[in-house]
Wavefront OBJ file of the C-alpha trace (Angstrom):
o trace
v 42.801 -28.186 -6.042
v 40.553 -27.529 -9.044
v 40.634 -24.259 -10.930
v 37.671 -22.195 -12.060
v 36.643 -23.107 -15.598
v 34.184 -21.807 -18.137
v 31.911 -23.867 -20.328
v 30.199 -22.305 -23.331
v 27.208 -24.245 -24.642
v 26.217 -23.156 -28.148
v 23.208 -24.580 -29.912
v 23.472 -24.772 -33.684
v 21.976 -21.963 -35.774
v 18.631 -22.032 -37.566
v 18.631 -24.893 -40.055
v 16.793 -25.422 -43.320
v 14.039 -27.993 -42.859
v 13.051 -27.585 -46.485
v 16.376 -28.780 -47.868
v 15.069 -32.326 -48.260
v 18.143 -33.916 -46.659
v 18.527 -36.386 -43.820
v 18.702 -34.834 -40.357
v 22.483 -35.247 -40.044
v 23.108 -33.351 -43.291
v 20.503 -30.612 -42.834
v 22.228 -27.257 -43.619
v 21.999 -23.859 -41.969
v 19.813 -21.115 -43.312
v 21.449 -17.746 -43.914
v 19.747 -16.613 -40.716
v 21.531 -19.429 -38.895
v 24.897 -18.445 -40.325
v 24.442 -14.800 -39.336
v 23.368 -15.830 -35.838
v 26.523 -17.897 -35.357
v 28.662 -15.019 -36.624
v 27.019 -12.522 -34.272
v 27.781 -14.815 -31.356
v 31.400 -15.114 -32.522
v 31.865 -11.347 -32.764
v 30.274 -10.919 -29.347
v 32.686 -13.441 -27.810
v 35.626 -11.649 -29.447
v 34.469 -8.282 -28.097
v 34.256 -9.737 -24.584
v 37.639 -11.444 -25.064
v 36.087 -14.817 -24.225
v 37.907 -16.869 -26.856
v 37.703 -20.616 -26.065
v 40.833 -22.692 -25.589
v 39.039 -25.664 -27.129
v 35.989 -26.023 -29.361
v 34.167 -29.347 -29.631
v 31.384 -29.785 -32.161
v 28.876 -32.325 -33.309
v 29.841 -33.373 -36.853
v 26.261 -32.843 -38.064
v 26.248 -30.211 -40.825
v 24.219 -27.560 -38.994
v 26.336 -27.815 -35.836
v 29.729 -27.982 -37.533
v 29.024 -24.992 -39.790
v 27.782 -23.081 -36.738
v 31.088 -23.821 -35.001
v 33.071 -22.799 -38.091
v 31.172 -19.544 -38.601
v 31.553 -18.679 -34.915
v 35.285 -19.395 -34.998
v 35.928 -17.262 -38.056
v 33.909 -14.370 -36.643
v 36.114 -14.587 -33.541
v 39.135 -14.344 -35.841
v 40.506 -17.817 -35.144
v 41.298 -20.805 -37.361
v 38.287 -23.087 -37.730
v 40.488 -26.076 -38.566
v 41.173 -26.536 -34.848
v 37.575 -27.560 -34.112
v 37.412 -31.033 -32.591
v 34.547 -33.034 -34.075
v 33.024 -35.696 -31.862
v 30.229 -37.886 -33.187
v 29.025 -38.555 -29.643
v 27.702 -34.968 -29.422
v 25.102 -35.676 -32.105
v 21.871 -36.862 -30.430
v 23.713 -36.995 -27.087
v 22.159 -37.165 -23.635
v 23.702 -35.678 -20.474
v 25.911 -38.686 -19.734
v 27.344 -38.711 -23.249
v 28.062 -34.974 -23.160
v 29.740 -35.345 -19.760
v 31.907 -38.127 -21.177
v 33.010 -35.867 -24.035
v 33.808 -32.963 -21.701
v 35.502 -35.279 -19.230
v 38.231 -35.937 -21.808
v 39.231 -32.255 -22.007
v 42.777 -31.549 -20.910
v 43.377 -29.750 -17.634
v 44.963 -26.794 -19.452
v 41.672 -26.010 -21.214
v 40.223 -23.290 -19.008
v 37.410 -22.300 -21.404
v 35.701 -24.894 -23.601
v 32.911 -24.345 -26.117
v 30.595 -27.238 -26.946
v 28.481 -26.860 -30.105
v 25.578 -29.243 -30.351
v 21.859 -29.875 -30.269
v 18.769 -29.830 -28.114
v 17.460 -31.402 -25.989
v 20.910 -32.580 -24.852
v 22.373 -29.108 -24.332
v 19.372 -27.863 -22.353
v 19.406 -30.970 -20.178
v 23.129 -30.525 -19.512
v 22.628 -26.857 -18.630
v 19.868 -27.709 -16.150
v 21.860 -30.619 -14.662
v 25.010 -28.532 -14.146
v 23.060 -25.691 -12.506
v 20.833 -28.014 -10.464
v 17.778 -26.681 -12.348
v 18.178 -23.176 -10.930
v 17.898 -21.530 -14.355
v 14.639 -19.673 -14.871
v 12.907 -20.063 -18.233
v 12.611 -16.890 -20.355
v 9.126 -15.441 -20.883
v 8.626 -17.340 -24.141
v 9.386 -20.623 -22.404
v 12.363 -21.396 -24.642
v 15.620 -21.964 -22.804
v 18.019 -22.404 -25.731
v 16.560 -21.455 -29.120
v 18.849 -21.828 -32.130
v 22.263 -20.104 -31.873
v 21.761 -19.375 -28.167
v 24.937 -19.331 -26.079
v 25.011 -20.298 -22.406
v 28.107 -19.282 -20.449
v 28.742 -21.291 -17.306
v 31.320 -21.033 -14.534
v 32.421 -24.389 -13.132
v 34.038 -25.156 -9.815
v 35.259 -28.581 -10.874
v 37.784 -30.191 -13.188
v 36.364 -31.530 -16.450
v 36.299 -35.218 -15.408
v 34.805 -34.380 -11.982
v 31.718 -32.370 -12.887
v 28.697 -33.060 -10.722
v 25.093 -31.910 -10.637
v 24.914 -28.329 -9.419
v 28.640 -27.617 -9.876
v 28.058 -24.680 -12.251
v 26.658 -21.172 -12.171
v 25.026 -19.614 -15.211
v 26.829 -16.356 -16.034
v 24.842 -15.390 -19.121
v 22.354 -16.699 -21.660
v 22.687 -14.859 -24.958
v 20.431 -15.074 -27.989
v 21.591 -13.840 -31.400
v 18.505 -11.644 -31.839
v 19.670 -9.566 -28.852
v 22.997 -8.779 -30.542
v 23.678 -6.074 -33.166
v 22.605 -7.112 -36.657
v 25.677 -5.535 -38.277
v 29.316 -6.325 -37.671
v 32.190 -4.078 -36.514
v 34.922 -3.304 -39.048
v 37.873 -3.786 -39.157
v 38.181 -5.029 -35.558
v 35.796 -6.292 -32.901
v 35.940 -2.976 -31.021
v 35.618 -0.725 -34.107
v 32.724 1.725 -34.512
v 32.159 1.216 -38.249
v 29.432 -1.348 -38.955
v 29.129 -3.584 -42.011
v 26.729 -6.213 -43.346
v 29.138 -9.106 -42.838
v 31.989 -9.985 -40.436
v 35.197 -8.055 -41.056
v 37.115 -10.966 -42.576
v 34.687 -11.154 -45.515
v 36.175 -7.968 -46.974
v 39.749 -9.263 -47.242
v 40.024 -11.838 -50.012
v 42.654 -13.684 -51.997
v 42.756 -15.232 -55.439
v 45.082 -17.284 -57.614
v 45.912 -17.244 -61.302
v 46.463 -20.960 -61.998
v 48.926 -21.308 -64.875
v 51.013 -23.821 -66.770
v 53.574 -23.699 -69.569
v 52.628 -25.707 -72.647
v 54.818 -25.754 -75.747
v 56.461 -22.588 -74.475
v 53.154 -20.736 -74.077
v 51.513 -19.645 -70.840
v 47.987 -20.994 -70.283
v 45.538 -19.934 -67.583
v 42.959 -22.218 -65.995
v 39.558 -20.552 -65.735
v 36.302 -21.780 -64.243
v 32.666 -20.766 -64.444
v 31.251 -18.582 -61.696
v 28.985 -20.238 -59.139
v 25.910 -19.221 -61.174
v 27.678 -19.994 -64.480
v 27.163 -16.436 -65.710
v 30.786 -15.728 -66.587
v 34.367 -16.978 -66.354
v 36.508 -16.374 -63.277
v 39.624 -17.577 -61.508
v 39.528 -19.082 -58.001
v 38.800 -16.438 -55.377
v 37.467 -16.417 -51.857
v 37.331 -14.829 -48.447
v 40.636 -14.964 -46.633
v 40.230 -17.569 -43.925
v 41.116 -16.380 -40.399
v 44.222 -18.204 -39.230
v 45.519 -18.755 -42.779
v 47.981 -16.679 -44.771
v 46.616 -15.034 -47.943
v 48.584 -17.551 -50.009
v 47.296 -20.572 -48.076
v 43.752 -19.268 -48.250
v 44.080 -18.742 -52.009
v 45.464 -22.269 -52.439
v 42.465 -23.614 -50.517
v 40.101 -21.818 -52.902
v 41.994 -23.178 -55.913
v 41.569 -26.747 -54.687
v 37.889 -26.321 -53.825
v 36.748 -24.237 -56.798
v 39.048 -25.437 -59.593
v 40.294 -28.793 -58.319
v 43.964 -27.880 -58.674
v 47.026 -27.747 -56.441
v 50.302 -26.006 -57.046
v 53.010 -23.583 -56.015
v 51.609 -20.226 -54.901
v 53.941 -17.257 -55.302
v 55.098 -15.593 -52.095
v 54.272 -12.122 -53.416
v 50.993 -10.970 -54.932
v 51.149 -9.975 -58.597
v 48.472 -7.348 -58.033
v 45.192 -6.513 -56.339
v 41.788 -5.078 -57.120
v 38.606 -4.051 -55.334
v 34.921 -4.610 -55.965
v 31.689 -3.767 -54.181
v 29.773 -6.393 -52.212
v 27.908 -6.625 -48.916
v 27.529 -2.864 -48.772
v 31.247 -2.062 -48.863
v 34.489 -2.564 -50.792
v 36.211 -5.953 -50.836
v 39.969 -6.023 -51.443
v 41.385 -8.984 -53.398
v 45.088 -9.931 -53.454
v 46.007 -12.005 -56.523
v 48.792 -14.620 -56.520
v 50.197 -16.642 -59.440
v 50.032 -20.389 -58.874
v 51.991 -22.887 -60.953
v 49.677 -25.900 -61.255
v 51.340 -29.176 -60.309
v 48.270 -31.390 -59.938
v 44.722 -31.500 -61.221
v 42.127 -33.440 -59.265
v 40.243 -35.957 -61.409
v 36.844 -34.723 -62.526
v 34.977 -37.407 -60.579
v 36.795 -36.363 -57.374
v 36.338 -32.615 -57.866
v 33.401 -31.481 -55.725
v 32.652 -28.374 -57.801
v 32.957 -30.040 -61.197
v 29.627 -28.465 -62.173
v 31.603 -25.259 -62.756
v 33.644 -26.720 -65.581
v 37.245 -25.668 -66.205
v 39.327 -24.884 -69.268
v 42.803 -23.753 -70.194
v 43.020 -20.496 -72.151
v 45.832 -18.474 -73.621
v 46.754 -15.243 -71.842
v 45.061 -13.252 -74.602
v 41.802 -15.195 -74.464
v 41.745 -15.245 -70.661
v 42.248 -11.480 -70.451
v 39.369 -10.982 -72.871
v 36.912 -13.445 -71.324
v 37.424 -13.126 -67.563
v 34.804 -11.060 -65.753
v 37.297 -8.903 -63.832
v 38.921 -6.537 -66.330
v 41.500 -5.610 -63.668
v 43.078 -9.031 -64.144
v 44.208 -8.231 -67.691
v 47.380 -6.299 -66.747
v 48.223 -8.933 -64.141
v 48.006 -11.706 -66.744
v 50.344 -9.799 -69.070
v 52.722 -9.173 -66.165
v 52.708 -12.890 -65.374
v 53.385 -13.795 -69.003
v 56.325 -11.411 -69.131
v 57.821 -12.807 -65.941
v 57.724 -16.359 -67.292
l 1 2 3 4 5 6 7 8 9 10 11 12 13 14 15 16 17 18 19 20 21 22 23 24 25 26 27 28 29 30 31 32 33 34 35 36 37 38 39 40 41 42 43 44 45 46 47 48 49 50 51 52 53 54 55 56 57 58 59 60 61 62 63 64 65 66 67 68 69 70 71 72 73 74 75 76 77 78 79 80 81 82 83 84 85 86 87 88 89 90 91 92 93 94 95 96 97 98 99 100 101 102 103 104 105 106 107 108 109 110 111 112 113 114 115 116 117 118 119 120 121 122 123 124 125 126 127 128 129 130 131 132 133 134 135 136 137 138 139 140 141 142 143 144 145 146 147 148 149 150 151 152 153 154 155 156 157 158 159 160 161 162 163 164 165 166 167 168 169 170 171 172 173 174 175 176 177 178 179 180 181 182 183 184 185 186 187 188 189 190 191 192 193 194 195 196 197 198 199 200 201 202 203 204 205 206 207 208 209 210 211 212 213 214 215 216 217 218 219 220 221 222 223 224 225 226 227 228 229 230 231 232 233 234 235 236 237 238 239 240 241 242 243 244 245 246 247 248 249 250 251 252 253 254 255 256 257 258 259 260 261 262 263 264 265 266 267 268 269 270 271 272 273 274 275 276 277 278 279 280 281 282 283 284 285 286 287 288 289 290 291 292 293 294 295 296 297 298 299 300 301 302 303 304 305 306 307 308 309 310 311 312 313 314 315 316 317 318 319 320 321
């Protein structure tokens, strides 16, 4: 006997046609990112977290899936990418869904039109009425379907449309600090909790700090980023160190300090962890090599880093070593 299942069909967010890239690599606009995040927060508020998320590997779809996941408060690394979803027709999408395990009661499929619209109409036996503007699934629209069939046994007309949600019908701001909170902020709650590392090494008995240029090359910084949902602060900081500075190492279990700064209309809190560098990625393999990186003494680093609050932490690190 089959159990009732839910299928969430999410079209990718608004993409940037002016980026000058091939279709597969076309990125999301900021509007597309915010739309995906609003859908994620909405799913979290309804407690409709998927058991499985399958995404097209195309840039605009995958980033939509990642942004939605993080806004729901779950680890985006669990997204299953399937190249068949890109440019798929109904049969190809059914084949992908047919491989879902029986234990997956709620599955979210992130992909493209016209495939998603065709699948929606096929599953509901074309009983879905078009909205007034004639657009069934504009970008970042989420269709929630109830199925009376196991994943490999879906047939035409086996589903009922429960809701069709567009991002422009959802609140523009995001609840903080939880999905059911009343305070509203400009970005999802996880943006305001961040982690950073002080990459260091010992050379001839002296402590040296690895610094990088900021994204706009206006000043010197150390790796820092939004704490990724599903990751510990230390793991998230290590991820930023690899991406921004091209280094790996041993992150301390305890933060050496913290500081706050204003962004996105509120205060962001940053936990700072020492990281003993054990490996540097070669320049030609480092994706953000445009930043540049250099080793500085504690004294020079304290003087040149943008965040003055890091100075006492650098001295504390030097003393501990």
